[in-house]
C-alpha positions as CSV (number, residue, x, y, z in Angstrom):
1,M,-50.4,-143.8,34.4
2,Q,-50.1,-142.3,38.2
3,D,-49.5,-139.2,37.0
4,L,-52.5,-139.3,34.9
5,A,-54.8,-140.6,38.2
6,N,-53.3,-137.7,40.4
7,E,-54.3,-135.0,37.6
8,L,-57.7,-136.4,37.4
9,S,-58.1,-137.0,41.3
10,I,-58.8,-140.9,40.8
11,S,-57.1,-143.6,42.1
12,K,-54.8,-145.7,39.5
13,A,-56.9,-148.7,39.7
14,T,-60.0,-146.3,38.5
15,L,-58.1,-145.0,35.8
16,Y,-57.0,-148.5,34.3
17,V,-60.7,-150.0,34.7
18,H,-61.4,-146.8,31.8
19,A,-58.1,-147.2,30.1
20,K,-56.0,-150.3,29.1
21,S,-53.0,-147.8,28.7
22,K,-51.9,-143.9,28.4
23,S,-52.4,-144.0,24.7
24,D,-55.9,-145.0,25.1
25,V,-56.6,-142.2,27.9
26,L,-55.0,-139.8,25.4
27,V,-56.8,-141.0,22.6
28,G,-60.3,-140.5,24.8
29,I,-59.4,-136.9,25.7
30,L,-58.5,-136.1,22.2
31,E,-61.5,-137.7,21.0
32,Q,-63.7,-135.5,23.8
33,W,-61.9,-132.6,23.0
34,T,-62.3,-132.2,19.3
35,R,-66.0,-133.6,19.6
36,L,-66.6,-130.6,21.7
37,M,-64.5,-127.5,20.1
38,E,-66.4,-128.8,16.6
39,A,-69.9,-128.7,18.2
40,D,-68.7,-125.0,19.9
41,L,-67.5,-123.8,16.4
42,D,-70.8,-125.1,15.0
43,E,-72.8,-123.0,17.1
44,A,-70.6,-119.9,16.7
45,V,-71.2,-120.2,13.0
46,R,-75.0,-120.1,13.8
47,H,-75.1,-116.7,14.5
48,P,-75.3,-114.4,11.3
49,Q,-73.2,-111.3,12.0
50,P,-69.4,-112.1,11.9
51,V,-68.8,-110.2,15.3
52,Q,-71.2,-112.3,17.1
53,R,-69.9,-115.3,15.7
54,V,-66.4,-114.4,17.3
55,R,-67.8,-113.2,20.6
56,V,-69.9,-116.8,21.1
57,L,-66.7,-118.9,19.6
58,L,-64.6,-116.8,22.5
59,R,-66.8,-117.4,25.1
60,L,-68.0,-121.0,24.0
61,W,-63.8,-121.8,23.7
62,T,-62.9,-120.1,27.0
63,Q,-65.8,-121.6,29.3
64,R,-64.6,-124.8,27.8
65,S,-61.0,-124.3,28.4
66,V,-61.6,-123.6,32.0
67,S,-63.9,-126.6,32.6
68,M,-62.0,-128.9,31.1
69,R,-58.5,-127.9,32.0
70,A,-57.3,-130.9,33.9
71,H,-57.9,-132.7,30.3
72,R,-56.0,-130.2,28.6
73,T,-53.3,-130.8,31.3
74,V,-53.0,-134.2,31.0
75,F,-52.9,-134.4,27.5
76,A,-49.9,-131.4,27.5
77,L,-48.2,-133.6,30.3
78,C,-48.5,-136.8,28.1
79,A,-48.9,-135.9,24.8
80,S,-46.2,-136.2,22.0
81,D,-45.9,-137.9,18.5
82,H,-44.3,-140.6,20.0
83,E,-46.6,-141.6,22.9
84,L,-49.5,-141.6,20.3
85,A,-50.2,-144.5,17.5
86,P,-49.1,-142.7,14.2
87,D,-52.8,-142.8,12.8
88,V,-53.9,-141.3,16.0
89,S,-51.4,-138.3,15.9
90,A,-52.3,-138.1,12.1
91,R,-55.9,-137.9,12.6
92,Y,-55.5,-135.3,15.6
93,R,-53.2,-132.9,13.3
94,D,-55.8,-133.0,10.6
95,W,-58.6,-131.9,12.9
96,E,-56.4,-128.8,14.0
97,D,-55.4,-128.2,10.4
98,A,-59.4,-128.5,9.7
99,M,-60.2,-126.2,12.5
100,Q,-58.0,-123.6,11.2
101,D,-59.0,-123.7,7.7
102,R,-62.5,-123.3,8.9
103,L,-61.7,-120.3,11.2
104,R,-59.8,-118.4,8.4
105,A,-62.7,-119.0,5.9
106,L,-64.7,-117.1,8.3
107,I,-61.9,-114.3,8.2
108,V,-61.9,-114.3,4.9
109,L,-65.6,-114.0,4.8
110,A,-65.4,-111.1,7.4
111,Q,-62.8,-109.5,5.0
112,K,-65.0,-109.7,1.8
113,L,-67.8,-108.4,3.5
114,G,-65.8,-105.4,5.2
115,V,-66.3,-106.5,8.8
116,V,-62.2,-107.6,9.2
117,R,-59.5,-105.1,7.9
118,R,-57.9,-106.8,4.8
119,Q,-54.5,-106.4,6.0
120,I,-55.2,-109.1,8.8
121,N,-53.5,-112.5,7.7
122,P,-56.5,-114.8,8.2
123,T,-54.3,-117.7,9.2
124,V,-52.7,-115.3,12.2
125,A,-56.2,-113.9,13.2
126,A,-57.6,-118.0,13.1
127,A,-54.4,-119.3,14.7
128,N,-55.3,-116.1,18.0
129,L,-58.7,-117.5,18.0
130,I,-57.8,-121.0,18.3
131,N,-55.2,-120.1,21.5
132,V,-56.5,-116.9,23.0
133,P,-58.9,-119.1,24.9
134,Y,-56.5,-121.6,26.9
135,W,-54.4,-118.4,27.7
136,A,-57.4,-116.6,29.1
137,A,-58.2,-119.9,30.9
138,D,-54.9,-120.3,32.5
139,R,-53.6,-116.8,33.3
140,L,-57.1,-114.9,33.7
141,V,-59.9,-116.9,34.7
142,K,-58.0,-119.8,36.7
143,P,-56.0,-117.5,39.1
144,G,-59.2,-115.4,39.4
145,L,-57.7,-112.1,37.9
146,L,-61.2,-112.1,35.9
147,D,-64.6,-114.1,35.6
148,E,-64.9,-115.7,32.3
149,Q,-67.2,-113.0,30.9
150,T,-65.1,-110.2,31.5
151,A,-62.2,-112.2,30.1
152,V,-64.0,-112.9,27.0
153,E,-65.1,-109.1,26.5
154,Q,-61.8,-107.5,27.3
155,I,-60.1,-110.0,24.8
156,L,-62.9,-109.2,22.2
157,D,-62.3,-105.8,23.0
158,M,-58.8,-105.8,22.1
159,L,-59.4,-108.1,18.8
160,L,-62.1,-105.7,17.5
161,Y,-60.6,-102.5,18.5
162,G,-57.1,-102.8,18.7
163,L,-55.0,-101.8,22.0
164,F,-54.6,-98.2,21.0
165,D,-56.9,-95.4,21.5
166,P,-57.9,-94.0,18.1
167,D,-58.8,-90.6,19.3
168,G,-55.1,-90.7,21.3
169,P,-51.7,-89.2,20.0
170,T,-49.6,-91.7,17.8
171,E,-46.3,-90.1,19.3
172,V,-45.4,-89.4,22.5
173,G,-42.0,-87.6,24.3
174,P,-39.5,-90.4,25.8
175,V,-41.1,-92.9,28.1
176,P,-39.5,-93.9,31.3
177,P,-38.3,-97.5,31.5
178,L,-40.2,-99.7,32.6
179,D,-39.4,-101.4,36.2
180,Q,-37.1,-104.7,35.7
181,P,-38.8,-107.9,36.9
182,R,-38.0,-109.4,40.1
């Protein structure tokens, strides 16, 4: 509980006022996180165009991942199936599955409309849409490499158009080895 209090920048006594146990804290974080992520997805799907839906979703989830970083950190530090009540753990897994199913359905619809290539596995695409905002928040925005909007636009550009230049060569001569990490 002291680690939780430290991560949230509050005293342990204050934490105990709001929660009697670590499990109570984790359940509160889960409930808040899932409710907000669902609201973000609901907002994104209100847009009529698939590309706009993805753009809004990435922006909202990246902003949420930045603003709730402490919540995500506490959950990652403390959460495991054995620390959560079985019904809570099952409820969270069901929520994760439902979110992935909703995103997968959006990808499948976009494929039927001809917006997303049929070669793209909808499950892989959905998993990426779920995890990219966390990565962007932790690796791009938090260390100050990019602001939220630029991070979302760069990620969206790669998702929509790929990494390689469509007008660039498909093969090049020998490429020198990359520098070894230090």
